[in-house]
C-alpha positions as protocol buffer text, in pm:
chain_id: "A"
residue {
  index: 1
  type: UNK
  ca { x: -987 y: -2510 z: -2969 }
}
residue {
  index: 2
  type: UNK
  ca { x: -639 y: -2246 z: -2992 }
}
residue {
  index: 3
  type: UNK
  ca { x: -886 y: -1988 z: -3214 }
}
residue {
  index: 4
  type: UNK
  ca { x: -1205 y: -2094 z: -2988 }
}
residue {
  index: 5
  type: UNK
  ca { x: -957 y: -1948 z: -2687 }
}
residue {
  index: 6
  type: UNK
  ca { x: -843 y: -1655 z: -2838 }
}
residue {
  index: 7
  type: UNK
  ca { x: -1124 y: -1551 z: -2946 }
}
residue {
  index: 8
  type: UNK
  ca { x: -1218 y: -1546 z: -2623 }
}
residue {
  index: 9
  type: UNK
  ca { x: -942 y: -1358 z: -2449 }
}
residue {
  index: 10
  type: UNK
  ca { x: -908 y: -1027 z: -2702 }
}
residue {
  index: 11
  type: UNK
  ca { x: -1315 y: -1017 z: -2788 }
}
residue {
  index: 12
  type: UNK
  ca { x: -1451 y: -852 z: -2436 }
}
residue {
  index: 13
  type: UNK
  ca { x: -1133 y: -563 z: -2564 }
}
residue {
  index: 14
  type: UNK
  ca { x: -1284 y: -538 z: -2899 }
}
residue {
  index: 15
  type: UNK
  ca { x: -1531 y: -269 z: -2720 }
}
residue {
  index: 16
  type: UNK
  ca { x: -1385 y: 68 z: -2618 }
}
residue {
  index: 17
  type: UNK
  ca { x: -1618 y: 76 z: -2281 }
}
residue {
  index: 18
  type: UNK
  ca { x: -1426 y: -250 z: -2155 }
}
residue {
  index: 19
  type: UNK
  ca { x: -1083 y: -161 z: -2317 }
}
residue {
  index: 20
  type: UNK
  ca { x: -1166 y: 204 z: -2108 }
}
residue {
  index: 21
  type: UNK
  ca { x: -1269 y: 1 z: -1813 }
}
residue {
  index: 22
  type: UNK
  ca { x: -854 y: -206 z: -1824 }
}
residue {
  index: 23
  type: UNK
  ca { x: -704 y: 146 z: -1825 }
}
residue {
  index: 24
  type: UNK
  ca { x: -897 y: 255 z: -1571 }
}
residue {
  index: 25
  type: UNK
  ca { x: -828 y: -100 z: -1333 }
}
residue {
  index: 26
  type: UNK
  ca { x: -448 y: -42 z: -1480 }
}
residue {
  index: 27
  type: UNK
  ca { x: -374 y: 219 z: -1280 }
}
residue {
  index: 28
  type: UNK
  ca { x: -629 y: 172 z: -981 }
}
residue {
  index: 29
  type: UNK
  ca { x: -459 y: -175 z: -948 }
}
residue {
  index: 30
  type: UNK
  ca { x: -62 y: 3 z: -916 }
}
residue {
  index: 31
  type: UNK
  ca { x: -200 y: 253 z: -683 }
}
residue {
  index: 32
  type: UNK
  ca { x: -357 y: 65 z: -494 }
}
residue {
  index: 33
  type: UNK
  ca { x: -172 y: -245 z: -467 }
}
residue {
  index: 34
  type: UNK
  ca { x: 111 y: 26 z: -365 }
}
residue {
  index: 35
  type: UNK
  ca { x: -43 y: 174 z: -48 }
}
residue {
  index: 36
  type: UNK
  ca { x: -263 y: -95 z: 73 }
}
residue {
  index: 37
  type: UNK
  ca { x: 146 y: -250 z: 123 }
}
residue {
  index: 38
  type: UNK
  ca { x: 114 y: 64 z: 359 }
}
residue {
  index: 39
  type: UNK
  ca { x: -244 y: 38 z: 520 }
}
residue {
  index: 40
  type: UNK
  ca { x: -181 y: -355 z: 560 }
}
residue {
  index: 41
  type: UNK
  ca { x: 209 y: -297 z: 729 }
}
residue {
  index: 42
  type: UNK
  ca { x: 44 y: 2 z: 933 }
}
residue {
  index: 43
  type: UNK
  ca { x: -271 y: -193 z: 1062 }
}
residue {
  index: 44
  type: UNK
  ca { x: -502 y: 68 z: 880 }
}
residue {
  index: 45
  type: UNK
  ca { x: -787 y: -165 z: 662 }
}
residue {
  index: 46
  type: UNK
  ca { x: -1013 y: 26 z: 917 }
}
residue {
  index: 47
  type: UNK
  ca { x: -946 y: 329 z: 896 }
}
residue {
  index: 48
  type: UNK
  ca { x: -949 y: 299 z: 538 }
}
residue {
  index: 49
  type: UNK
  ca { x: -1240 y: 153 z: 552 }
}
residue {
  index: 50
  type: UNK
  ca { x: -1448 y: 398 z: 773 }
}
residue {
  index: 51
  type: UNK
  ca { x: -1302 y: 693 z: 526 }
}
residue {
  index: 52
  type: UNK
  ca { x: -1450 y: 522 z: 238 }
}
residue {
  index: 53
  type: UNK
  ca { x: -1777 y: 454 z: 372 }
}
residue {
  index: 54
  type: UNK
  ca { x: -1843 y: 839 z: 494 }
}
residue {
  index: 55
  type: UNK
  ca { x: -1745 y: 1038 z: 222 }
}
residue {
  index: 56
  type: UNK
  ca { x: -2056 y: 867 z: 84 }
}
residue {
  index: 57
  type: UNK
  ca { x: -2378 y: 1193 z: 177 }
}
residue {
  index: 58
  type: UNK
  ca { x: -2079 y: 1407 z: 29 }
}
residue {
  index: 59
  type: UNK
  ca { x: -2040 y: 1182 z: -334 }
}
residue {
  index: 60
  type: UNK
  ca { x: -2463 y: 1173 z: -319 }
}
residue {
  index: 61
  type: UNK
  ca { x: -2538 y: 1525 z: -277 }
}
residue {
  index: 62
  type: UNK
  ca { x: -2285 y: 1551 z: -514 }
}
residue {
  index: 63
  type: UNK
  ca { x: -2423 y: 1366 z: -741 }
}
residue {
  index: 64
  type: UNK
  ca { x: -2775 y: 1486 z: -591 }
}
residue {
  index: 65
  type: UNK
  ca { x: -2686 y: 1959 z: -681 }
}
residue {
  index: 66
  type: UNK
  ca { x: -2421 y: 1851 z: -993 }
}
residue {
  index: 67
  type: UNK
  ca { x: -2095 y: 1902 z: -816 }
}
residue {
  index: 68
  type: UNK
  ca { x: -1763 y: 1733 z: -852 }
}
residue {
  index: 69
  type: UNK
  ca { x: -1827 y: 1351 z: -685 }
}
residue {
  index: 70
  type: UNK
  ca { x: -1406 y: 1484 z: -582 }
}
residue {
  index: 71
  type: UNK
  ca { x: -1556 y: 1767 z: -395 }
}
residue {
  index: 72
  type: UNK
  ca { x: -1837 y: 1613 z: -226 }
}
residue {
  index: 73
  type: UNK
  ca { x: -1664 y: 1355 z: -181 }
}
residue {
  index: 74
  type: UNK
  ca { x: -1335 y: 1588 z: -7 }
}
residue {
  index: 75
  type: UNK
  ca { x: -1701 y: 1766 z: 226 }
}
residue {
  index: 76
  type: UNK
  ca { x: -1733 y: 1437 z: 315 }
}
residue {
  index: 77
  type: UNK
  ca { x: -1409 y: 1336 z: 465 }
}
residue {
  index: 78
  type: UNK
  ca { x: -1359 y: 1671 z: 595 }
}
residue {
  index: 79
  type: UNK
  ca { x: -1712 y: 1663 z: 797 }
}
residue {
  index: 80
  type: UNK
  ca { x: -1675 y: 1314 z: 940 }
}
residue {
  index: 81
  type: UNK
  ca { x: -1271 y: 1332 z: 1036 }
}
residue {
  index: 82
  type: UNK
  ca { x: -1474 y: 1659 z: 1295 }
}
residue {
  index: 83
  type: UNK
  ca { x: -1720 y: 1466 z: 1363 }
}
residue {
  index: 84
  type: UNK
  ca { x: -1525 y: 1153 z: 1431 }
}
residue {
  index: 85
  type: UNK
  ca { x: -1298 y: 1376 z: 1643 }
}
residue {
  index: 86
  type: UNK
  ca { x: -1635 y: 1567 z: 1836 }
}
residue {
  index: 87
  type: UNK
  ca { x: -1751 y: 1200 z: 1957 }
}
residue {
  index: 88
  type: UNK
  ca { x: -1363 y: 1098 z: 2021 }
}
residue {
  index: 89
  type: UNK
  ca { x: -1396 y: 1348 z: 2274 }
}
residue {
  index: 90
  type: UNK
  ca { x: -1698 y: 1188 z: 2484 }
}
residue {
  index: 91
  type: UNK
  ca { x: -1580 y: 1127 z: 2842 }
}
residue {
  index: 92
  type: UNK
  ca { x: -1874 y: 805 z: 2798 }
}
residue {
  index: 93
  type: UNK
  ca { x: -1787 y: 661 z: 2437 }
}
residue {
  index: 94
  type: UNK
  ca { x: -1404 y: 584 z: 2339 }
}
residue {
  index: 95
  type: UNK
  ca { x: -1251 y: 630 z: 1987 }
}
residue {
  index: 96
  type: UNK
  ca { x: -1345 y: 342 z: 1837 }
}
residue {
  index: 97
  type: UNK
  ca { x: -1659 y: 365 z: 1960 }
}
residue {
  index: 98
  type: UNK
  ca { x: -1710 y: 745 z: 1824 }
}
residue {
  index: 99
  type: UNK
  ca { x: -1551 y: 569 z: 1487 }
}
residue {
  index: 100
  type: UNK
  ca { x: -1805 y: 287 z: 1465 }
}
residue {
  index: 101
  type: UNK
  ca { x: -2081 y: 546 z: 1571 }
}
residue {
  index: 102
  type: UNK
  ca { x: -2011 y: 782 z: 1333 }
}
residue {
  index: 103
  type: UNK
  ca { x: -1863 y: 611 z: 1019 }
}
residue {
  index: 104
  type: UNK
  ca { x: -2256 y: 411 z: 1047 }
}
residue {
  index: 105
  type: UNK
  ca { x: -2435 y: 750 z: 1089 }
}
residue {
  index: 106
  type: UNK
  ca { x: -2273 y: 839 z: 741 }
}
residue {
  index: 107
  type: UNK
  ca { x: -2294 y: 584 z: 566 }
}
residue {
  index: 108
  type: UNK
  ca { x: -2645 y: 548 z: 622 }
}
residue {
  index: 109
  type: UNK
  ca { x: -2718 y: 805 z: 560 }
}
residue {
  index: 110
  type: UNK
  ca { x: -2559 y: 822 z: 193 }
}
residue {
  index: 111
  type: UNK
  ca { x: -2746 y: 519 z: 178 }
}
residue {
  index: 112
  type: UNK
  ca { x: -3080 y: 679 z: 217 }
}
residue {
  index: 113
  type: UNK
  ca { x: -2992 y: 938 z: -48 }
}
residue {
  index: 114
  type: UNK
  ca { x: -2889 y: 699 z: -313 }
}
residue {
  index: 115
  type: UNK
  ca { x: -3211 y: 469 z: -286 }
}
residue {
  index: 116
  type: UNK
  ca { x: -3455 y: 726 z: -184 }
}
residue {
  index: 117
  type: UNK
  ca { x: -3667 y: 662 z: -476 }
}
residue {
  index: 118
  type: UNK
  ca { x: -3714 y: 1073 z: -527 }
}
residue {
  index: 119
  type: UNK
  ca { x: -3336 y: 1088 z: -631 }
}
residue {
  index: 120
  type: UNK
  ca { x: -3221 y: 1042 z: -974 }
}
residue {
  index: 121
  type: UNK
  ca { x: -3115 y: 744 z: -1052 }
}
residue {
  index: 122
  type: UNK
  ca { x: -2746 y: 562 z: -1136 }
}
residue {
  index: 123
  type: UNK
  ca { x: -2746 y: 746 z: -766 }
}
residue {
  index: 124
  type: UNK
  ca { x: -2678 y: 359 z: -663 }
}
residue {
  index: 125
  type: UNK
  ca { x: -2373 y: 303 z: -846 }
}
residue {
  index: 126
  type: UNK
  ca { x: -2143 y: 530 z: -601 }
}
residue {
  index: 127
  type: UNK
  ca { x: -2274 y: 221 z: -414 }
}
residue {
  index: 128
  type: UNK
  ca { x: -2023 y: -34 z: -563 }
}
residue {
  index: 129
  type: UNK
  ca { x: -1945 y: 171 z: -850 }
}
residue {
  index: 130
  type: UNK
  ca { x: -1934 y: 226 z: -1218 }
}
residue {
  index: 131
  type: UNK
  ca { x: -1644 y: 54 z: -1370 }
}
residue {
  index: 132
  type: UNK
  ca { x: -1712 y: -21 z: -1736 }
}
residue {
  index: 133
  type: UNK
  ca { x: -1833 y: 373 z: -1742 }
}
residue {
  index: 134
  type: UNK
  ca { x: -1544 y: 535 z: -1657 }
}
residue {
  index: 135
  type: UNK
  ca { x: -1483 y: 895 z: -1827 }
}
residue {
  index: 136
  type: UNK
  ca { x: -1192 y: 1054 z: -1989 }
}
residue {
  index: 137
  type: UNK
  ca { x: -1183 y: 1279 z: -1682 }
}
residue {
  index: 138
  type: UNK
  ca { x: -1187 y: 958 z: -1414 }
}
residue {
  index: 139
  type: UNK
  ca { x: -937 y: 825 z: -1612 }
}
residue {
  index: 140
  type: UNK
  ca { x: -721 y: 1135 z: -1607 }
}
residue {
  index: 141
  type: UNK
  ca { x: -735 y: 1121 z: -1242 }
}
residue {
  index: 142
  type: UNK
  ca { x: -661 y: 809 z: -1187 }
}
residue {
  index: 143
  type: UNK
  ca { x: -343 y: 883 z: -1364 }
}
residue {
  index: 144
  type: UNK
  ca { x: -291 y: 1191 z: -1161 }
}
residue {
  index: 145
  type: UNK
  ca { x: -382 y: 1012 z: -874 }
}
residue {
  index: 146
  type: UNK
  ca { x: -161 y: 720 z: -987 }
}
residue {
  index: 147
  type: UNK
  ca { x: 193 y: 965 z: -1050 }
}
residue {
  index: 148
  type: UNK
  ca { x: 152 y: 1074 z: -747 }
}
residue {
  index: 149
  type: UNK
  ca { x: 119 y: 799 z: -508 }
}
residue {
  index: 150
  type: UNK
  ca { x: 398 y: 587 z: -604 }
}
residue {
  index: 151
  type: UNK
  ca { x: 608 y: 903 z: -692 }
}
residue {
  index: 152
  type: UNK
  ca { x: 526 y: 984 z: -296 }
}
residue {
  index: 153
  type: UNK
  ca { x: 645 y: 640 z: -192 }
}
residue {
  index: 154
  type: UNK
  ca { x: 910 y: 637 z: -327 }
}
residue {
  index: 155
  type: UNK
  ca { x: 1025 y: 959 z: -172 }
}
residue {
  index: 156
  type: UNK
  ca { x: 896 y: 864 z: 197 }
}
residue {
  index: 157
  type: UNK
  ca { x: 963 y: 446 z: 149 }
}
residue {
  index: 158
  type: UNK
  ca { x: 1266 y: 469 z: 389 }
}
residue {
  index: 159
  type: UNK
  ca { x: 1054 y: 704 z: 646 }
}
residue {
  index: 160
  type: UNK
  ca { x: 767 y: 501 z: 619 }
}
residue {
  index: 161
  type: UNK
  ca { x: 1018 y: 94 z: 736 }
}
residue {
  index: 162
  type: UNK
  ca { x: 1177 y: 364 z: 990 }
}
residue {
  index: 163
  type: UNK
  ca { x: 883 y: 432 z: 1158 }
}
residue {
  index: 164
  type: UNK
  ca { x: 675 y: 141 z: 1093 }
}
residue {
  index: 165
  type: UNK
  ca { x: 971 y: -121 z: 1257 }
}
residue {
  index: 166
  type: UNK
  ca { x: 1059 y: 156 z: 1512 }
}
residue {
  index: 167
  type: UNK
  ca { x: 846 y: 416 z: 1586 }
}
residue {
  index: 168
  type: UNK
  ca { x: 985 y: 480 z: 1949 }
}
residue {
  index: 169
  type: UNK
  ca { x: 1300 y: 574 z: 1817 }
}
residue {
  index: 170
  type: UNK
  ca { x: 1202 y: 742 z: 1490 }
}
residue {
  index: 171
  type: UNK
  ca { x: 1234 y: 1146 z: 1631 }
}
residue {
  index: 172
  type: UNK
  ca { x: 1649 y: 999 z: 1760 }
}
residue {
  index: 173
  type: UNK
  ca { x: 1681 y: 942 z: 1364 }
}
residue {
  index: 174
  type: UNK
  ca { x: 1521 y: 1332 z: 1207 }
}
residue {
  index: 175
  type: UNK
  ca { x: 1232 y: 1154 z: 1128 }
}
residue {
  index: 176
  type: UNK
  ca { x: 879 y: 1234 z: 1278 }
}
residue {
  index: 177
  type: UNK
  ca { x: 608 y: 947 z: 1319 }
}
residue {
  index: 178
  type: UNK
  ca { x: 355 y: 1183 z: 1314 }
}
residue {
  index: 179
  type: UNK
  ca { x: 434 y: 1412 z: 988 }
}
residue {
  index: 180
  type: UNK
  ca { x: 432 y: 1027 z: 852 }
}
residue {
  index: 181
  type: UNK
  ca { x: 152 y: 919 z: 1002 }
}
residue {
  index: 182
  type: UNK
  ca { x: -51 y: 1245 z: 853 }
}
residue {
  index: 183
  type: UNK
  ca { x: 111 y: 1222 z: 466 }
}
residue {
  index: 184
  type: UNK
  ca { x: -31 y: 838 z: 469 }
}
residue {
  index: 185
  type: UNK
  ca { x: -371 y: 885 z: 543 }
}
residue {
  index: 186
  type: UNK
  ca { x: -364 y: 1186 z: 318 }
}
residue {
  index: 187
  type: UNK
  ca { x: -253 y: 994 z: 0 }
}
residue {
  index: 188
  type: UNK
  ca { x: -508 y: 709 z: 118 }
}
residue {
  index: 189
  type: UNK
  ca { x: -748 y: 1026 z: 119 }
}
residue {
  index: 190
  type: UNK
  ca { x: -651 y: 1089 z: -254 }
}
residue {
  index: 191
  type: UNK
  ca { x: -724 y: 762 z: -388 }
}
residue {
  index: 192
  type: UNK
  ca { x: -1016 y: 714 z: -225 }
}
residue {
  index: 193
  type: UNK
  ca { x: -1220 y: 1064 z: -390 }
}
residue {
  index: 194
  type: UNK
  ca { x: -1081 y: 892 z: -683 }
}
residue {
  index: 195
  type: UNK
  ca { x: -1069 y: 511 z: -688 }
}
residue {
  index: 196
  type: UNK
  ca { x: -1391 y: 529 z: -561 }
}
residue {
  index: 197
  type: UNK
  ca { x: -1596 y: 630 z: -861 }
}
residue {
  index: 198
  type: UNK
  ca { x: -1503 y: 366 z: -1071 }
}
residue {
  index: 199
  type: UNK
  ca { x: -1552 y: 60 z: -837 }
}
residue {
  index: 200
  type: UNK
  ca { x: -1807 y: 258 z: -562 }
}
residue {
  index: 201
  type: UNK
  ca { x: -1808 y: 311 z: -154 }
}
residue {
  index: 202
  type: UNK
  ca { x: -1844 y: -67 z: -62 }
}
residue {
  index: 203
  type: UNK
  ca { x: -1619 y: -172 z: -231 }
}
residue {
  index: 204
  type: UNK
  ca { x: -1320 y: 35 z: -327 }
}
residue {
  index: 205
  type: UNK
  ca { x: -1131 y: -95 z: -7 }
}
residue {
  index: 206
  type: UNK
  ca { x: -1090 y: -442 z: -167 }
}
residue {
  index: 207
  type: UNK
  ca { x: -878 y: -307 z: -417 }
}
residue {
  index: 208
  type: UNK
  ca { x: -674 y: -27 z: -140 }
}
residue {
  index: 209
  type: UNK
  ca { x: -673 y: -407 z: 109 }
}
residue {
  index: 210
  type: UNK
  ca { x: -720 y: -697 z: -108 }
}
residue {
  index: 211
  type: UNK
  ca { x: -415 y: -720 z: -310 }
}
residue {
  index: 212
  type: UNK
  ca { x: -185 y: -652 z: -24 }
}
residue {
  index: 213
  type: UNK
  ca { x: -313 y: -898 z: 155 }
}
residue {
  index: 214
  type: UNK
  ca { x: -252 y: -1182 z: -54 }
}
residue {
  index: 215
  type: UNK
  ca { x: 98 y: -1007 z: -122 }
}
residue {
  index: 216
  type: UNK
  ca { x: 170 y: -1009 z: 292 }
}
residue {
  index: 217
  type: UNK
  ca { x: 47 y: -1406 z: 222 }
}
residue {
  index: 218
  type: UNK
  ca { x: 292 y: -1529 z: 29 }
}
residue {
  index: 219
  type: UNK
  ca { x: 591 y: -1265 z: 65 }
}
residue {
  index: 220
  type: UNK
  ca { x: 887 y: -1116 z: 247 }
}
residue {
  index: 221
  type: UNK
  ca { x: 993 y: -822 z: 151 }
}
residue {
  index: 222
  type: UNK
  ca { x: 807 y: -494 z: 175 }
}
residue {
  index: 223
  type: UNK
  ca { x: 895 y: -379 z: -188 }
}
residue {
  index: 224
  type: UNK
  ca { x: 882 y: -732 z: -274 }
}
residue {
  index: 225
  type: UNK
  ca { x: 538 y: -681 z: -98 }
}
residue {
  index: 226
  type: UNK
  ca { x: 475 y: -416 z: -291 }
}
residue {
  index: 227
  type: UNK
  ca { x: 531 y: -553 z: -605 }
}
residue {
  index: 228
  type: UNK
  ca { x: 331 y: -852 z: -559 }
}
residue {
  index: 229
  type: UNK
  ca { x: 43 y: -607 z: -503 }
}
residue {
  index: 230
  type: UNK
  ca { x: 40 y: -435 z: -740 }
}
residue {
  index: 231
  type: UNK
  ca { x: 14 y: -761 z: -988 }
}
residue {
  index: 232
  type: UNK
  ca { x: -228 y: -907 z: -879 }
}
residue {
  index: 233
  type: UNK
  ca { x: -418 y: -632 z: -805 }
}
residue {
  index: 234
  type: UNK
  ca { x: -358 y: -510 z: -1216 }
}
residue {
  index: 235
  type: UNK
  ca { x: -407 y: -897 z: -1288 }
}
residue {
  index: 236
  type: UNK
  ca { x: -761 y: -957 z: -1085 }
}
residue {
  index: 237
  type: UNK
  ca { x: -846 y: -616 z: -1247 }
}
residue {
  index: 238
  type: UNK
  ca { x: -868 y: -804 z: -1521 }
}
residue {
  index: 239
  type: UNK
  ca { x: -1040 y: -1122 z: -1478 }
}
residue {
  index: 240
  type: UNK
  ca { x: -1299 y: -913 z: -1301 }
}
residue {
  index: 241
  type: UNK
  ca { x: -1331 y: -756 z: -1695 }
}
residue {
  index: 242
  type: UNK
  ca { x: -1322 y: -1140 z: -1797 }
}
residue {
  index: 243
  type: UNK
  ca { x: -1616 y: -1260 z: -1486 }
}
residue {
  index: 244
  type: UNK
  ca { x: -1756 y: -933 z: -1614 }
}
residue {
  index: 245
  type: UNK
  ca { x: -1812 y: -1030 z: -1976 }
}
residue {
  index: 246
  type: UNK
  ca { x: -1904 y: -1380 z: -1946 }
}
residue {
  index: 247
  type: UNK
  ca { x: -2044 y: -1400 z: -1640 }
}
residue {
  index: 248
  type: UNK
  ca { x: -2322 y: -1128 z: -1715 }
}
residue {
  index: 249
  type: UNK
  ca { x: -2218 y: -958 z: -1347 }
}
residue {
  index: 250
  type: UNK
  ca { x: -2193 y: -591 z: -1227 }
}
residue {
  index: 251
  type: UNK
  ca { x: -1773 y: -534 z: -1257 }
}
residue {
  index: 252
  type: UNK
  ca { x: -1694 y: -390 z: -965 }
}
residue {
  index: 253
  type: UNK
  ca { x: -1885 y: -699 z: -787 }
}
residue {
  index: 254
  type: UNK
  ca { x: -1664 y: -936 z: -1071 }
}
residue {
  index: 255
  type: UNK
  ca { x: -1363 y: -751 z: -950 }
}
residue {
  index: 256
  type: UNK
  ca { x: -1350 y: -723 z: -546 }
}
residue {
  index: 257
  type: UNK
  ca { x: -1493 y: -1166 z: -625 }
}
residue {
  index: 258
  type: UNK
  ca { x: -1161 y: -1233 z: -810 }
}
residue {
  index: 259
  type: UNK
  ca { x: -957 y: -1085 z: -528 }
}
residue {
  index: 260
  type: UNK
  ca { x: -1125 y: -1209 z: -227 }
}
residue {
  index: 261
  type: UNK
  ca { x: -1043 y: -1508 z: -447 }
}
residue {
  index: 262
  type: UNK
  ca { x: -694 y: -1476 z: -482 }
}
residue {
  index: 263
  type: UNK
  ca { x: -677 y: -1338 z: -181 }
}
residue {
  index: 264
  type: UNK
  ca { x: -806 y: -1674 z: -21 }
}
residue {
  index: 265
  type: UNK
  ca { x: -526 y: -1880 z: -292 }
}
residue {
  index: 266
  type: UNK
  ca { x: -329 y: -1652 z: -104 }
}
residue {
  index: 267
  type: UNK
  ca { x: -385 y: -1731 z: 283 }
}
residue {
  index: 268
  type: UNK
  ca { x: -289 y: -2149 z: 77 }
}
residue {
  index: 269
  type: UNK
  ca { x: 19 y: -2098 z: 3 }
}
residue {
  index: 270
  type: UNK
  ca { x: 106 y: -1910 z: 210 }
}
residue {
  index: 271
  type: UNK
  ca { x: -2 y: -2140 z: 512 }
}
residue {
  index: 272
  type: UNK
  ca { x: 179 y: -2425 z: 296 }
}
residue {
  index: 273
  type: UNK
  ca { x: 446 y: -2262 z: 242 }
}
residue {
  index: 274
  type: UNK
  ca { x: 527 y: -2067 z: 551 }
}
residue {
  index: 275
  type: UNK
  ca { x: 635 y: -1775 z: 410 }
}
residue {
  index: 276
  type: UNK
  ca { x: 351 y: -1554 z: 591 }
}
residue {
  index: 277
  type: UNK
  ca { x: 523 y: -1211 z: 612 }
}
residue {
  index: 278
  type: UNK
  ca { x: 838 y: -1409 z: 614 }
}
residue {
  index: 279
  type: UNK
  ca { x: 774 y: -1684 z: 929 }
}
residue {
  index: 280
  type: UNK
  ca { x: 848 y: -1983 z: 897 }
}
residue {
  index: 281
  type: UNK
  ca { x: 723 y: -2279 z: 988 }
}
residue {
  index: 282
  type: UNK
  ca { x: 606 y: -2254 z: 1403 }
}
residue {
  index: 283
  type: UNK
  ca { x: 733 y: -1938 z: 1428 }
}
residue {
  index: 284
  type: UNK
  ca { x: 570 y: -1611 z: 1500 }
}
residue {
  index: 285
  type: UNK
  ca { x: 441 y: -1357 z: 1195 }
}
residue {
  index: 286
  type: UNK
  ca { x: 649 y: -1105 z: 1162 }
}
residue {
  index: 287
  type: UNK
  ca { x: 641 y: -781 z: 1037 }
}
residue {
  index: 288
  type: UNK
  ca { x: 787 y: -772 z: 616 }
}
residue {
  index: 289
  type: UNK
  ca { x: 1166 y: -663 z: 587 }
}
residue {
  index: 290
  type: UNK
  ca { x: 1249 y: -372 z: 440 }
}
């Protein structure tokens, strides 16, 4: 029995594509877990999802013209940001409505381009990802992203905490909230541009929000939350690859499904222990401690 279990555990990793996928999900998991905690803490989950969907037309056009996907995604982000800014200036629209209109339009345009019968085969992978088909360039980008994001979060940790807990008085302590917000959004945009190539436009938000939401339900301090989120993201990525291998399902969707399952378990554990966000039983929900 032990031999059978051991064989089942090591069999998926005998193939090079699975080993490369493992490295990709580890790198993206470390990045997404740590960065996702600040996304959840700053209530930027919807904004992150909007950015991910809005860059789809740029990705598709880059694939059609042979340009690097990261350049197309970056162009898509810039155009979407300008469109949202222009729509938000319309008197009859609020900012949330403007974001919803622009993002829906961009996602629909990207889907039409990607799923049109006249487009080359494989563009549908931009929607759902192909973590089993990562290239050396993808791995290098994921590694570089992990180094940059983790280093930036280390340098910005104190400022992010200060602005997150006391935005109104941050300027009195020499910290500009607007600068911190821009830095965080740039990190999110960079993470999306890199991660979307492996996980796809529709699933990339899972690795940025799902693990952090799980960790938030069972931890009290931000440092613990970040470590837990990174561990959950890596574990869910590995579990998703196992599920994909043995169930014959798409790898990206399998990873997202495992993260959803992990979130359900975390909610149950947080509710039973009263540890969610540092709360006690019957106490109001609060932000995690520094």
